[in-house]
Backbone as CSV, one residue per row, in Angstrom:
resi,resn,N_x,N_y,N_z,CA_x,CA_y,CA_z,C_x,C_y,C_z
1,UNK,-0.261,4.006,52.830,-0.156,5.276,52.150,-1.479,5.666,51.502
2,UNK,-2.578,5.104,51.981,-3.864,5.362,51.340,-4.668,6.494,51.987
3,UNK,-4.164,7.067,53.073,-4.920,8.112,53.763,-4.152,9.434,53.766
4,UNK,-4.877,10.512,53.546,-4.292,11.851,53.632,-4.524,12.403,55.036
5,UNK,-3.902,13.520,55.321,-4.112,14.181,56.606,-5.581,14.554,56.770
6,UNK,-6.188,15.064,55.721,-7.604,15.421,55.761,-8.476,14.206,56.064
7,UNK,-8.152,13.072,55.469,-8.970,11.876,55.713,-8.858,11.387,57.146
8,UNK,-7.716,11.634,57.800,-7.580,11.276,59.219,-8.543,12.123,60.045
9,UNK,-8.588,13.434,59.783,-9.514,14.312,60.490,-10.964,13.879,60.239
10,UNK,-11.296,13.572,59.000,-12.658,13.145,58.658,-13.024,11.845,59.362
11,UNK,-12.071,10.929,59.426,-12.309,9.651,60.095,-12.758,9.874,61.537
12,UNK,-12.030,10.700,62.257,-12.353,10.917,63.668,-13.615,11.739,63.869
13,UNK,-13.981,12.548,62.923,-15.225,13.313,63.016,-16.449,12.441,62.742
14,UNK,-16.291,11.405,61.915,-17.448,10.664,61.404,-17.612,9.242,61.911
15,UNK,-16.623,8.690,62.583,-16.715,7.273,62.947,-16.575,7.103,64.442
16,UNK,-17.512,6.382,65.041,-17.475,6.117,66.467,-17.799,4.643,66.697
17,UNK,-16.774,3.821,66.875,-17.023,2.384,67.036,-17.745,2.080,68.342
18,UNK,-18.563,1.062,68.295,-19.275,0.597,69.482,-19.015,-0.906,69.633
19,UNK,-17.852,-1.248,70.208,-17.525,-2.666,70.370,-18.558,-3.382,71.247
20,UNK,-18.815,-4.624,70.910,-19.757,-5.425,71.676,-19.031,-6.601,72.309
21,UNK,-19.592,-7.086,73.378,-19.081,-8.278,74.053,-17.601,-8.177,74.411
22,UNK,-17.164,-7.027,74.852,-15.789,-6.858,75.285,-14.766,-6.822,74.165
23,UNK,-15.219,-6.724,72.919,-14.283,-6.672,71.789,-13.540,-5.344,71.784
24,UNK,-12.302,-5.389,71.347,-11.512,-4.184,71.178,-11.472,-3.827,69.700
25,UNK,-11.523,-2.534,69.417,-11.416,-2.044,68.046,-10.143,-1.219,67.969
26,UNK,-9.325,-1.507,66.977,-8.063,-0.787,66.816,-7.888,-0.364,65.367
27,UNK,-7.199,0.748,65.190,-6.835,1.210,63.861,-5.310,1.210,63.754
28,UNK,-4.810,1.153,62.528,-3.377,1.105,62.273,-3.018,2.159,61.228
29,UNK,-2.955,3.425,61.648,-2.617,4.495,60.704,-1.144,4.430,60.290
30,UNK,-0.824,5.146,59.224,0.575,5.219,58.799,1.393,5.918,59.884
31,UNK,2.704,5.733,59.860,3.558,6.334,60.878,3.396,7.843,60.951
32,UNK,3.259,8.496,59.806,3.178,9.959,59.831,1.889,10.455,60.471
33,UNK,0.886,9.591,60.592,-0.384,9.976,61.210,-0.598,9.331,62.577
34,UNK,0.376,8.618,63.057,0.219,7.872,64.310,0.032,8.794,65.516
35,UNK,0.874,9.792,65.664,0.763,10.713,66.801,-0.536,11.507,66.734
36,UNK,-0.902,11.970,65.547,-2.156,12.698,65.375,-3.336,11.808,65.757
37,UNK,-3.307,10.573,65.328,-4.394,9.644,65.663,-4.495,9.434,67.165
38,UNK,-3.354,9.301,67.830,-3.357,9.163,69.295,-4.008,10.378,69.933
39,UNK,-3.668,11.559,69.455,-4.254,12.796,69.993,-5.747,12.869,69.732
40,UNK,-6.156,12.480,68.546,-7.582,12.540,68.185,-8.407,11.541,69.003
41,UNK,-7.856,10.371,69.261,-8.563,9.386,70.091,-8.804,9.967,71.474
42,UNK,-7.791,10.593,72.037,-7.914,11.201,73.360,-8.891,12.375,73.329
43,UNK,-8.746,13.228,72.326,-9.592,14.415,72.199,-11.072,14.055,72.064
44,UNK,-11.362,13.037,71.275,-12.750,12.638,71.035,-13.244,11.590,72.032
45,UNK,-12.365,11.174,72.927,-12.684,10.155,73.930,-13.346,8.939,73.285
46,UNK,-12.730,8.481,72.234,-13.237,7.313,71.507,-12.834,6.030,72.225
47,UNK,-13.686,5.043,72.144,-13.380,3.714,72.647,-12.629,2.988,71.533
48,UNK,-11.402,3.390,71.330,-10.634,2.963,70.180,-9.168,2.824,70.580
49,UNK,-8.535,1.787,70.121,-7.115,1.573,70.357,-6.388,1.765,69.034
50,UNK,-5.070,1.829,69.100,-4.338,1.982,67.849,-3.008,1.267,67.916
51,UNK,-2.486,1.020,66.729,-1.182,0.394,66.609,-0.474,0.893,65.377
52,UNK,0.767,0.473,65.241,1.585,0.859,64.098,1.556,-0.244,63.049
53,UNK,1.891,0.136,61.836,1.859,-0.805,60.718,3.112,-1.664,60.620
54,UNK,4.125,-1.373,61.419,5.378,-2.125,61.383,6.271,-1.617,62.508
55,UNK,7.326,-2.337,62.807,8.353,-1.843,63.722,9.701,-2.362,63.250
56,UNK,10.738,-1.768,63.763,12.093,-2.142,63.391,12.507,-3.457,64.054
57,UNK,13.504,-4.076,63.471,14.115,-5.252,64.093,15.073,-4.838,65.208
58,UNK,15.366,-3.543,65.269,16.350,-3.027,66.222,15.683,-2.199,67.309
59,UNK,16.275,-2.201,68.497,15.731,-1.437,69.623,16.039,0.050,69.491
60,UNK,17.266,0.386,69.103,17.655,1.775,68.916,18.931,1.823,68.096
61,UNK,19.281,3.028,67.675,20.509,3.190,66.916,20.291,3.996,65.651
62,UNK,21.326,4.094,64.859,21.295,4.881,63.624,20.727,4.030,62.487
63,UNK,19.410,3.950,62.421,18.714,3.179,61.398,17.694,4.096,60.732
64,UNK,18.174,4.931,59.839,17.360,5.964,59.210,16.080,5.380,58.602
65,UNK,14.966,6.016,58.939,13.674,5.596,58.409,12.975,4.519,59.224
66,UNK,13.668,3.928,60.162,13.075,2.875,60.995,12.386,3.489,62.212
67,UNK,11.408,2.763,62.747,10.703,3.177,63.958,10.726,1.986,64.909
68,UNK,11.277,2.202,66.087,11.405,1.105,67.046,10.091,0.844,67.775
69,UNK,9.992,-0.357,68.309,8.798,-0.733,69.061,8.608,0.153,70.284
70,UNK,9.696,0.503,70.964,9.555,1.343,72.160,9.064,2.735,71.798
71,UNK,9.431,3.254,70.614,8.924,4.559,70.185,7.416,4.491,69.945
72,UNK,6.962,3.371,69.408,5.533,3.155,69.150,4.782,3.081,70.479
73,UNK,5.335,2.335,71.409,4.729,2.192,72.739,4.685,3.531,73.469
74,UNK,5.728,4.326,73.287,5.865,5.605,73.974,4.718,6.576,73.657
75,UNK,4.133,6.484,72.477,3.025,7.386,72.147,1.666,6.789,72.498
76,UNK,1.665,5.612,73.122,0.425,5.045,73.619,-0.189,3.936,72.786
77,UNK,0.520,3.477,71.777,-0.005,2.373,70.963,-0.033,1.089,71.783
78,UNK,-0.964,0.233,71.448,-1.072,-1.059,72.115,-0.611,-2.198,71.199
79,UNK,-0.728,-1.998,69.882,-0.477,-3.056,68.905,0.566,-2.646,67.871
80,UNK,1.089,-3.648,67.172,1.931,-3.421,65.999,1.704,-4.583,65.021
81,UNK,1.512,-4.225,63.746,1.405,-5.252,62.702,2.808,-5.756,62.375
82,UNK,2.921,-7.066,62.229,4.212,-7.654,61.863,3.974,-8.693,60.771
83,UNK,4.718,-8.534,59.680,4.660,-9.524,58.606,3.504,-9.362,57.653
84,UNK,3.006,-8.146,57.486,1.903,-7.937,56.558,2.303,-8.434,55.170
85,UNK,1.349,-8.996,54.440,1.651,-9.621,53.150,2.328,-8.665,52.171
86,UNK,1.946,-7.395,52.196,2.568,-6.434,51.284,4.053,-6.275,51.601
87,UNK,4.398,-6.226,52.873,5.802,-6.096,53.259,6.562,-7.388,52.975
88,UNK,5.914,-8.515,53.157,6.578,-9.792,52.860,6.949,-9.864,51.378
89,UNK,6.088,-9.344,50.536,6.341,-9.387,49.096,7.290,-8.304,48.622
90,UNK,7.144,-7.098,49.128,7.873,-5.960,48.584,9.243,-5.723,49.212
91,UNK,9.424,-6.056,50.489,10.673,-5.681,51.156,11.831,-6.580,50.743
92,UNK,11.831,-7.833,50.647,10.966,-8.799,51.317,11.443,-9.067,52.740
93,UNK,10.491,-9.356,53.596,10.821,-9.711,54.965,11.033,-11.218,55.050
94,UNK,11.889,-11.630,55.957,12.194,-13.047,56.147,11.657,-13.511,57.492
95,UNK,11.606,-14.790,57.679,11.181,-15.317,58.980,12.126,-14.843,60.078
96,UNK,13.404,-14.722,59.761,14.387,-14.242,60.737,14.112,-12.790,61.131
97,UNK,13.859,-11.919,60.156,13.587,-10.516,60.480,12.250,-10.373,61.206
98,UNK,11.271,-11.179,60.843,9.970,-11.118,61.521,10.092,-11.579,62.969
99,UNK,10.925,-12.577,63.206,11.162,-13.046,64.580,11.780,-11.926,65.415
100,UNK,12.727,-11.178,64.828,13.353,-10.067,65.537,12.334,-8.968,65.846
101,UNK,11.436,-8.730,64.926,10.392,-7.726,65.156,9.450,-8.175,66.274
102,UNK,9.104,-9.456,66.288,8.270,-9.983,67.373,8.969,-9.789,68.717
103,UNK,10.246,-10.097,68.771,11.009,-9.934,70.008,10.996,-8.481,70.468
104,UNK,11.183,-7.553,69.536,11.175,-6.134,69.886,9.795,-5.696,70.377
105,UNK,8.747,-6.181,69.727,7.381,-5.826,70.136,7.111,-6.302,71.563
106,UNK,7.420,-7.550,71.848,7.199,-8.080,73.194,8.033,-7.331,74.231
107,UNK,9.283,-7.054,73.891,10.183,-6.354,74.807,9.641,-4.968,75.159
108,UNK,8.999,-4.316,74.190,8.445,-2.976,74.409,7.066,-3.009,75.068
109,UNK,6.472,-4.188,75.195,5.148,-4.285,75.801,4.010,-4.080,74.811
110,UNK,4.300,-4.244,73.522,3.248,-4.153,72.503,2.666,-5.537,72.239
111,UNK,1.459,-5.561,71.741,0.840,-6.811,71.313,0.999,-6.900,69.799
112,UNK,1.781,-7.870,69.319,1.942,-7.986,67.872,0.718,-8.637,67.230
113,UNK,0.342,-8.118,66.089,-0.672,-8.749,65.245,0.128,-9.355,64.104
114,UNK,0.368,-10.651,64.199,1.231,-11.348,63.250,0.412,-11.788,62.047
115,UNK,0.752,-11.255,60.901,0.006,-11.525,59.682,0.541,-12.778,59.003
116,UNK,-0.382,-13.632,58.586,0.020,-14.936,58.029,-0.223,-15.068,56.535
117,UNK,-0.956,-14.184,55.915,-1.206,-14.304,54.486,-2.541,-13.720,54.124
118,UNK,-2.741,-13.506,52.846,-3.963,-12.867,52.394,-4.647,-13.573,51.241
119,UNK,-3.887,-14.181,50.363,-4.515,-14.771,49.190,-5.234,-16.053,49.564
120,UNK,-6.127,-16.493,48.706,-6.876,-17.721,48.954,-5.925,-18.902,49.120
121,UNK,-4.868,-18.934,48.308,-3.891,-20.031,48.396,-3.166,-20.017,49.733
122,UNK,-2.871,-18.823,50.250,-2.170,-18.728,51.525,-3.091,-19.075,52.670
């Protein structure tokens, strides 16, 4: 929730990654900016990939506010973050729910970026 719509436009106007040695560069915008980011990457022909910050444990159904892995894949994302430390602390997410999210990501053809911790102790 740290970026505004204006900052998304500014990002694409001002930043052009130049990956070296076959490295891939990806961004993970908020869900509300995901489709716009996909469009901007295409429009600016950036050498840039993108992913979502989370996905649902469920494939489809009446789960208000959730976004499924297949919906993320459908707009052209390659990656999805799973188990970010903020979500582990605030939601809280469990190993069981994270496993379900991994399963959904793989099933949809996304590459999960599985987060393991952030603090020095972790």
